[in-house]
C-alpha positions in Angstrom: -20.0 8.3 1.0 -19.6 8.4 4.7 -16.3 9.5 6.2 -15.4 6.9 8.9 -11.6 7.3 9.3 -9.0 10.0 9.7 -6.9 8.8 6.7 -8.7 8.5 3.3 -7.6 6.9 0.1 -9.7 7.7 -3.1 -9.5 5.2 -5.9 -11.1 5.0 -9.3 -12.9 1.6 -9.2 -14.0 -1.5 -7.3 -10.8 -3.4 -8.4 -8.6 -0.8 -6.9 -10.7 -0.6 -3.7 -10.4 -4.4 -3.3 -6.7 -4.4 -3.8 -5.8 -1.6 -1.4 -8.2 -2.9 1.2 -6.5 -6.2 1.0 -3.0 -4.7 1.0 -3.9 -2.5 4.0 -6.2 -4.8 5.9 -4.0 -4.7 9.0 -4.1 -0.9 9.2 -7.5 0.0 10.8 -7.1 3.8 10.5 -7.4 4.0 6.7 -10.6 4.1 4.7 -10.6 3.3 1.0 -13.3 5.1 -1.1 -14.3 4.1 -4.6 -15.2 7.2 -6.7 -16.6 4.8 -9.4 -14.7 6.1 -12.4 -11.7 8.3 -13.2 -14.1 11.1 -14.3 -15.7 11.2 -10.9 -12.7 12.2 -8.8 -13.6 15.9 -9.0 -17.3 15.7 -8.2 -16.8 13.1 -5.4 -14.0 15.0 -3.8 -16.1 18.2 -3.9 -18.9 16.4 -2.1 -16.5 15.0 0.5 -14.9 18.5 1.0 -18.3 19.9 2.0 -19.1 17.2 4.5 -18.8 18.4 8.1 -16.9 15.3 9.1 -14.1 16.1 6.7 -12.7 18.4 9.3 -11.4 15.3 11.2 -9.5 14.0 8.2 -5.8 14.2 8.7 -4.6 13.1 5.2 -5.9 12.3 1.8 -4.3 10.0 -0.8 -5.6 9.9 -4.4 -4.7 6.9 -6.4 -5.3 6.6 -10.2 -4.0 4.6 -13.2 -1.5 6.4 -15.4 -3.4 5.0 -18.4 -1.7 6.6 -21.5 0.3 9.2 -19.7 1.6 9.4 -16.1 2.3 13.1 -16.4 -1.1 14.1 -17.8 -2.8 12.0 -15.0 -0.6 13.6 -12.4 -1.4 17.2 -13.6 -5.1 16.4 -13.7 -5.1 15.3 -10.1 -3.0 18.2 -8.8 -5.4 20.6 -10.6 -8.4 19.0 -9.0 -6.9 19.2 -5.5 -5.9 22.9 -6.1 -9.4 23.8 -7.3 -11.4 22.0 -4.6 -9.2 22.3 -1.5 -6.9 25.2 -2.6 -4.0 23.0 -1.5 -0.9 21.5 -3.1 -0.8 17.8 -3.9 2.4 15.9 -4.8 3.7 12.4 -5.5 4.1 10.4 -2.3 6.8 8.2 -4.0 9.0 11.3 -3.8 8.6 11.5 0.0 5.9 14.2 0.0 4.4 14.7 3.5 1.6 17.3 2.9 -2.1 16.7 3.6 -2.9 15.7 0.0 -0.9 13.0 -1.8 -1.0 11.4 -5.2 0.0 7.9 -6.3 -0.1 7.0 -10.0 -0.2 3.3 -10.9 1.9 1.5 -11.8 4.5 3.3 -9.7 7.4 5.0 -11.6 6.1 4.1 -15.1 4.9 6.3 -17.8 1.9 4.3 -18.8 -0.2 1.5 -17.3 -2.8 0.5 -14.7 -3.5 -1.6 -11.6 -3.6 -4.6 -13.8 0.0 -4.0 -14.9 1.1 -3.8 -11.3 -0.7 -7.1 -10.4 0.6 -8.9 -13.4 4.2 -8.4 -12.2 3.4 -10.5 -9.1 2.6 -13.6 -11.2 5.2 -16.3 -11.6 7.4 -15.6 -14.6 6.6 -18.9 -16.4 2.9 -18.3 -16.1 3.4 -14.7 -17.3 5.1 -15.9 -20.4 2.3 -18.4 -21.2 -0.3 -15.7 -20.8 1.5 -13.1 -22.9 1.9 -15.6 -25.7 -1.8 -16.5 -25.5 -3.0 -12.9 -25.6 -0.6 -12.0 -28.4 -2.0 -15.0 -30.4 -5.6 -13.7 -29.7 -4.6 -10.3 -31.0 -3.2 -11.8 -34.2 -6.2 -14.0 -34.7 -9.2 -11.7 -33.9 -9.4 -8.0 -34.8 -11.5 -7.2 -31.8 -8.6 -8.1 -29.4 -6.2 -5.6 -30.9 -7.2 -2.7 -28.6 -3.8 -2.0 -27.0 -5.2 -0.2 -24.0 -7.1 -3.4 -22.9 -4.1 -5.7 -23.1 -3.4 -5.6 -19.4 -7.0 -6.5 -18.6 -6.9 -9.4 -21.0 -3.8 -10.8 -19.3 -5.1 -10.4 -15.8 -8.4 -12.1 -16.7 -6.6 -15.0 -18.3 -4.7 -15.4 -15.1 -7.9 -15.3 -12.9 -9.4 -18.0 -15.1 -6.3 -20.1 -14.4 -5.8 -19.4 -10.7 -9.5 -19.4 -9.7 -10.6 -22.2 -12.0 -12.7 -23.8 -9.2 -14.7 -20.7 -8.7 -16.5 -18.3 -11.1 -14.8 -15.0 -10.4 -15.5 -12.9 -13.4 -14.5 -9.7 -11.7 -11.0 -8.8 -10.7 -12.3 -7.4 -7.4 -13.9 -10.7 -6.5 -10.7 -12.6 -7.3 -8.7 -10.3 -5.1 -11.1 -10.6 -2.2 -12.2 -14.2 -2.4 -9.7 -16.2 -4.4 -6.3 -15.0 -3.0 -5.2 -14.8 -6.6 -2.4 -12.4 -5.9 0.4 -12.7 -3.3 0.0 -9.6 -1.1 3.5 -10.4 0.2 5.0 -9.6 -3.3 7.9 -7.2 -2.8 6.5 -4.5 -5.1 3.2 -4.6 -3.1 5.1 -4.3 0.2 7.1 -1.4 -1.1 3.9 0.3 -2.1 2.4 -0.4 1.4 5.5 1.1 3.0 5.2 4.3 0.9 1.5 4.7 1.8 2.1 4.2 5.5 5.0 6.6 5.4 2.8 9.2 3.8 0.1 8.7 6.4 2.8 8.6 9.1 1.4 5.3 10.5 
């Protein structure tokens, strides 16, 4: 991991990296870094903190899925920042302007992930068809009844529909190459505004 910009965003995976790079592609001062898994925030941030070039960093934003609990995820990240940087980190959606910010996805919801945020940008009629299909799969096959994967099932159904002329098996590829999601969607633009406000850009 090489620090190249003054404003850093740490995300948990390649899908998140692809989405936020797409969302912020017109903001050249922001670098998005994939820590490659939610369990790697602590070790990767520790490595970054010891890099000489970290001194030039003005602000850091950590973005993670809420998964099963927004509050537990938030407490975990604030604890990591306190331990590594001995600094306070708070939710940027509440107007926090310190050096270390936190953003839990989807915004303002107790549970969920990037996939839940992306799914909201899909046309309602298509959403309805996909939800019905996934629910039928869950009723039919036992292996599809894992509730925590439902958002992923729905998004991959959509990618198959939207990118049917290309074989994009990964969400990150669909975001980057297929234009599967409308970056102009109001929820995405609100998120971009919050991020730019935090970074004071």
